[in-house]
ZAZAKOL-751413 format. One line per field, with one value per residue: residue number from 1; x, y, z of N, C-alpha, C in turn. Coordinates in nm, 2 decimals. Layout:
% residues N
resi <- c(NUM,...) .
nc1 <- c(X,...) .
nc2 <- c(Y,...) .
nc3 <- c(Z,...) .
cac1 <- c(X,...) .
cac2 <- c(Y,...) .
cac3 <- c(Z,...) .
cc1 <- c(X,...) .
cc2 <- c(Y,...) .
cc3 <- c(Z,...) .
This chain:
% residues 213
resi <- c(1,2,3,4,5,6,7,8,9,10,11,12,13,14,15,16,17,18,19,20,21,22,23,24,25,26,27,28,29,30,31,32,33,34,35,36,37,38,39,40,41,42,43,44,45,46,47,48,49,50,51,52,53,54,55,56,57,58,59,60,61,62,63,64,65,66,67,68,69,70,71,72,73,74,75,76,77,78,79,80,81,82,83,84,85,86,87,88,89,90,91,92,93,94,95,96,97,98,99,100,101,102,103,104,105,106,107,108,109,110,111,112,113,114,115,116,117,118,119,120,121,122,123,124,125,126,127,128,129,130,131,132,133,134,135,136,137,138,139,140,141,142,143,144,145,146,147,148,149,150,151,152,153,154,155,156,157,158,159,160,161,162,163,164,165,166,167,168,169,170,171,172,173,174,175,176,177,178,179,180,181,182,183,184,185,186,187,188,189,190,191,192,193,194,195,196,197,198,199,200,201,202,203,204,205,206,207,208,209,210,211,212,213) .
nc1 <- c(0.08,0.06,0.21,0.08,0.21,0.19,0.19,0.28,0.19,0.27,0.18,0.29,0.16,0.23,0.09,0.16,0.15,0.18,0.21,0.18,0.19,0.36,0.65,0.65,0.56,0.23,0.07,-0.19,-0.36,-0.41,-0.38,-0.30,-0.37,-0.33,-0.45,-0.45,-0.62,-0.44,-0.11,-0.06,-0.03,-0.09,-0.15,-0.15,-0.22,-0.18,-0.30,-0.45,-0.65,-0.89,-0.85,-0.66,-0.83,-1.04,-0.92,-0.82,-0.99,-0.96,-1.13,-1.16,-0.89,-0.75,-0.82,-0.86,-0.82,-0.91,-0.80,-0.84,-0.77,-0.85,-0.66,-0.60,-0.67,-0.90,-0.84,-0.95,-0.86,-0.79,-0.76,-0.76,-0.59,-0.60,-0.39,-0.27,0.00,0.22,0.48,0.78,1.03,1.21,1.46,1.63,1.65,1.41,1.18,0.97,0.71,0.66,0.61,0.81,1.05,1.08,1.14,1.22,1.08,1.22,1.31,1.14,1.00,0.83,0.69,0.75,0.50,0.27,0.23,-0.01,-0.19,-0.28,-0.56,-0.73,-0.97,-1.12,-1.34,-1.61,-1.88,-1.97,-1.93,-1.69,-1.49,-1.34,-1.51,-1.67,-1.57,-1.31,-0.97,-0.66,-0.30,-0.07,0.21,0.50,0.49,0.24,-0.03,-0.30,-0.59,-0.76,-0.91,-0.92,-0.72,-0.89,-0.92,-1.01,-0.93,-1.16,-1.33,-1.48,-1.70,-1.71,-1.98,-2.11,-2.17,-2.40,-2.66,-2.69,-2.52,-2.22,-1.91,-1.65,-1.55,-1.34,-1.28,-1.19,-1.22,-1.32,-1.28,-1.38,-1.60,-1.74,-1.78,-1.85,-1.75,-1.48,-1.34,-1.21,-1.23,-1.02,-1.00,-0.86,-0.78,-0.67,-0.62,-0.76,-0.63,-0.35,-0.01,0.27,0.60,0.65,0.67,0.76,0.63,0.63,0.46,0.44,0.20,0.14,0.00,-0.08,-0.16,-0.21,-0.21,-0.37,-0.19) .
nc2 <- c(-0.12,0.22,0.48,0.78,1.10,1.37,1.72,2.00,2.33,2.58,2.88,3.13,3.40,3.70,3.95,4.27,4.54,4.89,5.16,5.48,5.68,5.64,5.76,5.98,6.32,6.45,6.68,6.79,6.62,6.47,6.19,5.91,5.60,5.26,4.94,4.58,4.27,4.06,3.94,3.84,3.55,3.40,3.10,2.95,2.65,2.44,2.14,1.97,1.90,2.03,2.27,2.39,2.44,2.59,2.79,2.97,3.11,3.32,3.43,3.72,3.74,3.93,4.19,4.53,4.81,5.14,5.44,5.77,6.07,6.41,6.71,6.87,7.14,7.19,7.10,7.18,7.07,6.80,6.49,6.16,5.89,5.56,5.32,5.05,4.84,4.64,4.40,4.23,4.15,4.28,4.39,4.19,4.09,3.99,4.00,4.28,4.22,3.97,3.70,3.65,3.40,3.14,2.87,2.62,2.34,2.08,2.10,2.28,2.39,2.60,2.92,3.18,3.27,3.54,3.87,3.98,3.77,3.74,3.86,4.11,4.21,4.46,4.53,4.69,4.77,5.01,5.02,5.06,5.21,4.99,4.78,4.68,4.47,4.22,4.33,4.37,4.38,4.51,4.52,4.57,4.85,4.94,5.10,5.05,5.22,5.23,5.40,5.69,5.98,6.28,6.50,6.81,6.87,6.71,6.67,6.41,6.37,6.17,5.94,5.99,5.80,5.63,5.41,5.47,5.68,5.86,5.69,5.72,5.79,6.00,6.16,6.26,5.99,5.67,5.31,5.22,5.37,5.40,5.15,5.06,5.24,5.26,5.02,4.74,4.45,4.21,4.03,3.76,3.63,3.38,3.35,3.10,2.83,2.83,2.79,2.71,2.68,2.43,2.50,2.71,3.03,3.38,3.68,4.01,4.21,4.54,4.77,5.11,5.38,5.72,6.07,6.33,6.58) .
nc3 <- c(0.00,-0.09,0.08,0.19,0.20,0.42,0.40,0.59,0.65,0.85,0.99,1.19,1.38,1.54,1.74,1.81,2.04,2.05,2.26,2.23,2.41,2.62,2.74,2.58,2.55,2.54,2.32,2.30,2.44,2.76,2.85,2.66,2.58,2.50,2.54,2.57,2.60,2.64,2.57,2.23,2.04,1.75,1.59,1.28,1.13,0.86,0.80,0.66,0.36,0.35,0.49,0.32,0.10,0.21,0.36,0.66,0.94,1.21,1.49,1.69,1.79,1.92,2.15,2.16,2.36,2.42,2.58,2.62,2.76,2.83,2.90,3.23,3.21,2.98,2.64,2.34,2.11,2.14,2.01,1.86,1.68,1.54,1.42,1.20,1.14,0.94,0.99,0.89,0.95,0.77,0.77,0.79,0.54,0.43,0.17,0.08,0.04,0.14,0.38,0.67,0.67,0.89,0.95,0.71,0.56,0.40,0.04,-0.13,-0.44,-0.46,-0.36,-0.10,0.14,0.05,0.19,0.13,0.14,0.39,0.57,0.75,0.99,1.17,1.43,1.61,1.84,1.76,1.49,1.35,1.08,0.96,0.99,0.79,0.64,0.56,0.52,0.34,0.36,0.12,0.12,0.35,0.36,0.37,0.54,0.76,0.85,1.14,1.32,1.16,1.09,1.04,0.77,0.65,1.00,1.21,1.51,1.65,1.91,2.21,2.24,2.01,1.83,1.63,1.50,1.23,1.19,1.26,1.25,1.31,1.57,1.76,1.97,2.32,2.56,2.70,2.71,2.95,3.02,2.79,2.62,2.36,2.17,2.22,2.22,2.05,1.84,1.69,1.40,1.20,0.88,0.66,0.33,0.11,-0.11,-0.19,-0.31,-0.16,-0.02,0.22,0.56,0.84,0.90,0.96,1.07,1.20,1.35,1.42,1.64,1.66,1.87,1.88,1.95,1.76,1.60) .
cac1 <- c(0.00,0.14,0.19,0.05,0.28,0.12,0.28,0.22,0.23,0.23,0.21,0.27,0.15,0.23,0.03,0.23,0.09,0.26,0.14,0.27,0.19,0.47,0.78,0.64,0.47,0.12,0.05,-0.33,-0.43,-0.34,-0.34,-0.33,-0.33,-0.38,-0.44,-0.50,-0.65,-0.32,-0.02,-0.12,0.04,-0.19,-0.09,-0.24,-0.16,-0.25,-0.27,-0.54,-0.69,-1.00,-0.79,-0.60,-0.94,-1.12,-0.85,-0.84,-1.03,-0.95,-1.21,-1.13,-0.76,-0.70,-0.92,-0.79,-0.90,-0.85,-0.83,-0.78,-0.82,-0.81,-0.58,-0.68,-0.73,-0.95,-0.79,-1.05,-0.80,-0.75,-0.82,-0.66,-0.60,-0.55,-0.35,-0.22,0.12,0.27,0.63,0.82,1.18,1.27,1.60,1.71,1.65,1.28,1.12,0.87,0.57,0.66,0.62,0.94,1.07,1.15,1.19,1.17,1.08,1.25,1.36,1.04,1.03,0.73,0.73,0.71,0.36,0.26,0.17,-0.15,-0.27,-0.34,-0.66,-0.76,-1.09,-1.13,-1.48,-1.66,-2.02,-2.00,-1.92,-1.57,-1.48,-1.29,-1.61,-1.74,-1.51,-1.17,-0.88,-0.53,-0.18,0.01,0.35,0.52,0.48,0.10,-0.09,-0.45,-0.65,-0.88,-0.98,-0.83,-0.72,-0.98,-0.86,-0.96,-0.95,-1.29,-1.33,-1.61,-1.69,-1.77,-2.13,-2.17,-2.20,-2.54,-2.67,-2.68,-2.44,-2.08,-1.84,-1.51,-1.54,-1.20,-1.26,-1.15,-1.31,-1.25,-1.36,-1.44,-1.73,-1.81,-1.72,-1.88,-1.68,-1.34,-1.29,-1.20,-1.20,-0.93,-1.01,-0.76,-0.82,-0.57,-0.69,-0.74,-0.58,-0.21,0.10,0.39,0.70,0.61,0.76,0.70,0.65,0.59,0.44,0.40,0.10,0.16,-0.11,-0.03,-0.25,-0.15,-0.29,-0.35,-0.13) .
cac2 <- c(0.00,0.34,0.57,0.92,1.19,1.49,1.83,2.10,2.47,2.65,3.02,3.19,3.54,3.77,4.08,4.36,4.67,5.00,5.26,5.60,5.78,5.61,5.81,6.10,6.42,6.48,6.82,6.84,6.53,6.43,6.05,5.84,5.47,5.15,4.82,4.46,4.17,3.97,3.93,3.75,3.47,3.32,3.00,2.89,2.53,2.38,2.00,1.89,1.97,2.12,2.40,2.45,2.48,2.69,2.89,2.97,3.24,3.33,3.54,3.79,3.70,4.03,4.29,4.65,4.90,5.28,5.54,5.90,6.17,6.55,6.77,6.93,7.25,7.12,7.14,7.14,7.00,6.67,6.38,6.05,5.80,5.43,5.26,4.92,4.82,4.50,4.38,4.09,4.14,4.31,4.43,4.07,4.05,3.95,4.09,4.37,4.17,3.83,3.66,3.61,3.25,3.10,2.73,2.56,2.19,2.03,2.19,2.30,2.49,2.71,3.05,3.22,3.33,3.68,3.94,4.01,3.65,3.76,3.96,4.16,4.29,4.52,4.56,4.72,4.78,5.13,5.00,5.13,5.20,4.86,4.69,4.63,4.34,4.20,4.40,4.31,4.46,4.47,4.49,4.64,4.99,4.97,5.13,5.05,5.31,5.18,5.53,5.77,6.13,6.34,6.62,6.89,6.80,6.71,6.59,6.34,6.34,6.05,5.94,6.03,5.68,5.59,5.30,5.52,5.80,5.86,5.57,5.75,5.86,6.02,6.25,6.20,5.89,5.55,5.19,5.20,5.44,5.39,5.03,5.04,5.32,5.26,4.88,4.68,4.31,4.19,3.90,3.73,3.53,3.35,3.31,2.96,2.80,2.88,2.69,2.76,2.58,2.39,2.56,2.80,3.17,3.47,3.82,4.09,4.32,4.64,4.87,5.24,5.48,5.85,6.19,6.40,6.71) .
cac3 <- c(0.00,-0.10,0.20,0.15,0.28,0.45,0.41,0.68,0.64,0.98,0.99,1.33,1.37,1.66,1.74,1.91,2.07,2.08,2.32,2.20,2.52,2.71,2.71,2.50,2.60,2.45,2.30,2.32,2.53,2.89,2.85,2.54,2.63,2.43,2.61,2.52,2.70,2.67,2.45,2.14,1.94,1.68,1.50,1.17,1.08,0.75,0.81,0.57,0.24,0.38,0.52,0.20,0.02,0.27,0.43,0.81,1.00,1.36,1.54,1.82,1.84,2.02,2.18,2.19,2.45,2.41,2.68,2.59,2.85,2.81,3.01,3.34,3.14,2.86,2.51,2.24,1.99,2.18,1.94,1.84,1.56,1.57,1.29,1.20,1.05,0.93,1.00,0.85,0.97,0.64,0.79,0.77,0.40,0.38,0.07,0.14,0.02,0.18,0.52,0.72,0.68,1.02,0.92,0.58,0.56,0.26,-0.06,-0.23,-0.55,-0.46,-0.31,0.03,0.14,0.03,0.29,0.09,0.17,0.53,0.58,0.89,1.01,1.31,1.45,1.74,1.84,1.70,1.35,1.30,0.94,0.92,1.03,0.68,0.59,0.57,0.43,0.34,0.33,0.00,0.17,0.48,0.35,0.38,0.68,0.76,0.95,1.22,1.34,1.08,1.11,0.95,0.71,0.77,1.13,1.27,1.63,1.68,2.05,2.27,2.25,1.88,1.75,1.61,1.40,1.09,1.19,1.25,1.30,1.34,1.70,1.78,2.08,2.44,2.61,2.75,2.71,3.08,3.03,2.66,2.56,2.22,2.09,2.25,2.22,1.91,1.82,1.57,1.34,1.10,0.78,0.56,0.20,0.06,-0.24,-0.23,-0.33,-0.10,0.04,0.36,0.66,0.95,0.85,1.07,1.05,1.32,1.33,1.52,1.65,1.71,1.91,1.90,1.94,1.63,1.63) .
cc1 <- c(0.09,0.11,0.18,0.12,0.19,0.21,0.21,0.28,0.18,0.28,0.18,0.26,0.15,0.18,0.10,0.16,0.19,0.18,0.22,0.28,0.31,0.60,0.77,0.53,0.36,0.11,-0.09,-0.40,-0.34,-0.29,-0.39,-0.28,-0.40,-0.35,-0.49,-0.53,-0.53,-0.23,-0.07,-0.02,-0.06,-0.12,-0.19,-0.17,-0.24,-0.21,-0.36,-0.59,-0.80,-0.96,-0.73,-0.72,-1.02,-1.05,-0.87,-0.89,-1.02,-1.03,-1.16,-0.99,-0.70,-0.82,-0.84,-0.88,-0.83,-0.90,-0.76,-0.85,-0.77,-0.72,-0.67,-0.75,-0.77,-0.89,-0.89,-1.00,-0.76,-0.83,-0.72,-0.69,-0.54,-0.52,-0.28,-0.11,0.15,0.42,0.67,0.97,1.25,1.41,1.69,1.71,1.52,1.23,1.00,0.73,0.56,0.65,0.77,0.95,1.14,1.21,1.14,1.19,1.11,1.30,1.25,1.07,0.92,0.78,0.70,0.57,0.37,0.19,0.02,-0.24,-0.33,-0.44,-0.70,-0.89,-1.09,-1.27,-1.50,-1.81,-2.07,-2.00,-1.81,-1.55,-1.42,-1.39,-1.68,-1.69,-1.37,-1.09,-0.74,-0.42,-0.12,0.15,0.37,0.51,0.33,0.06,-0.24,-0.50,-0.77,-0.97,-0.88,-0.83,-0.80,-0.92,-0.97,-1.00,-1.10,-1.28,-1.47,-1.62,-1.75,-1.92,-2.19,-2.21,-2.35,-2.55,-2.65,-2.59,-2.29,-2.02,-1.70,-1.49,-1.39,-1.17,-1.22,-1.26,-1.24,-1.34,-1.43,-1.58,-1.81,-1.75,-1.74,-1.79,-1.53,-1.28,-1.30,-1.16,-1.12,-0.95,-0.91,-0.82,-0.70,-0.64,-0.66,-0.67,-0.45,-0.12,0.23,0.48,0.65,0.71,0.68,0.73,0.59,0.57,0.41,0.30,0.12,0.05,-0.05,-0.14,-0.17,-0.24,-0.27,-0.30,-0.17) .
cc2 <- c(0.12,0.43,0.72,1.01,1.32,1.61,1.94,2.24,2.53,2.79,3.08,3.34,3.60,3.91,4.16,4.49,4.78,5.12,5.39,5.69,5.76,5.67,5.94,6.19,6.45,6.64,6.87,6.75,6.50,6.29,5.99,5.70,5.36,5.02,4.70,4.36,4.08,3.98,3.82,3.68,3.38,3.23,2.95,2.77,2.47,2.23,1.91,1.97,2.06,2.26,2.47,2.51,2.59,2.81,2.88,3.11,3.22,3.45,3.59,3.74,3.80,4.13,4.42,4.74,5.04,5.36,5.67,6.00,6.31,6.60,6.84,7.06,7.20,7.18,7.09,7.07,6.86,6.57,6.28,5.97,5.67,5.36,5.12,4.90,4.67,4.50,4.24,4.07,4.17,4.35,4.31,4.02,4.00,4.05,4.16,4.31,4.02,3.81,3.63,3.46,3.22,2.96,2.68,2.41,2.14,2.14,2.21,2.40,2.60,2.83,3.07,3.28,3.48,3.75,3.96,3.89,3.66,3.88,3.99,4.23,4.34,4.57,4.61,4.75,4.91,5.12,5.08,5.11,5.07,4.75,4.62,4.51,4.33,4.28,4.34,4.42,4.42,4.44,4.57,4.79,5.04,5.01,5.12,5.13,5.24,5.30,5.63,5.91,6.20,6.47,6.68,6.83,6.82,6.62,6.54,6.30,6.21,6.05,5.97,5.92,5.65,5.48,5.35,5.64,5.78,5.74,5.60,5.84,5.87,6.13,6.18,6.10,5.77,5.43,5.16,5.26,5.43,5.27,5.02,5.12,5.31,5.12,4.82,4.54,4.30,4.05,3.88,3.62,3.51,3.29,3.17,2.95,2.85,2.76,2.75,2.65,2.55,2.45,2.64,2.95,3.26,3.61,3.88,4.20,4.42,4.75,5.00,5.34,5.61,5.96,6.25,6.54,6.81) .
cc3 <- c(0.00,0.02,0.14,0.25,0.30,0.47,0.50,0.65,0.77,0.97,1.13,1.32,1.51,1.65,1.85,1.92,2.11,2.14,2.31,2.32,2.62,2.66,2.62,2.56,2.50,2.44,2.34,2.43,2.66,2.89,2.72,2.56,2.55,2.51,2.53,2.63,2.74,2.55,2.36,2.05,1.88,1.58,1.40,1.11,0.97,0.75,0.73,0.46,0.26,0.41,0.40,0.11,0.07,0.34,0.58,0.85,1.15,1.41,1.67,1.87,1.93,2.04,2.23,2.27,2.45,2.53,2.65,2.68,2.81,2.92,3.11,3.29,3.00,2.73,2.41,2.12,2.03,2.10,1.91,1.71,1.60,1.43,1.31,1.10,1.04,0.93,0.96,0.86,0.84,0.65,0.78,0.63,0.35,0.28,0.13,0.13,0.06,0.33,0.55,0.73,0.81,1.00,0.79,0.59,0.42,0.17,-0.17,-0.33,-0.56,-0.39,-0.16,0.03,0.12,0.15,0.26,0.11,0.31,0.52,0.72,0.89,1.16,1.33,1.60,1.73,1.78,1.55,1.29,1.15,0.88,0.94,0.91,0.61,0.61,0.47,0.44,0.32,0.20,0.04,0.30,0.47,0.37,0.53,0.66,0.88,1.01,1.25,1.27,1.12,1.00,0.90,0.62,0.90,1.18,1.39,1.65,1.82,2.09,2.28,2.11,1.79,1.75,1.51,1.26,1.08,1.18,1.31,1.35,1.46,1.74,1.89,2.21,2.50,2.65,2.73,2.84,3.09,2.90,2.58,2.41,2.13,2.11,2.27,2.08,1.91,1.69,1.52,1.23,1.01,0.69,0.44,0.17,-0.07,-0.28,-0.24,-0.28,-0.04,0.18,0.46,0.77,0.90,0.96,1.02,1.19,1.27,1.45,1.52,1.71,1.74,1.93,1.89,1.80,1.66,1.52) .
């Protein structure tokens, strides 16, 4: 009887949080703080054909919590933005559009996974602008806005979120007092139907919260 060999693709993804308020003075806001429920390491393992065909979706791999406070003397220009970056250890030679290769199994003739094969969705009960569906990065130079900087500057105050209204709440507030507007769930999806060398690959996703100057 012929033995069927099974090939595994394991892709490990680490989500890193950067809190810009630490070590930096704010100009308009008193406190700018980003928290997560825990450090996140999400592993996607392709061990059967159903996963190759359907891809993998991981729901709520991270939960981000925002806390932005105004100064003691209220500054009407206090607002914030929340952005998402991708990192692949490009300083070590990884191509800008590829996953970092950690371990390669065998000597395959296929390619490394593309960064664009990973899709991200960020949702909250307010309906953040990324709530409408999964989006992807093209390469490490891409930036995805979760709460974007509005130009010209418009400050959308806490409590402005409605079912049919504004989604880009960016004024002072906290997940402790307004959970729907200041907390975010992160979902990940890896596209199906790819042909890559078997091995372990890694990407970092970095979230950055900062005030708008």
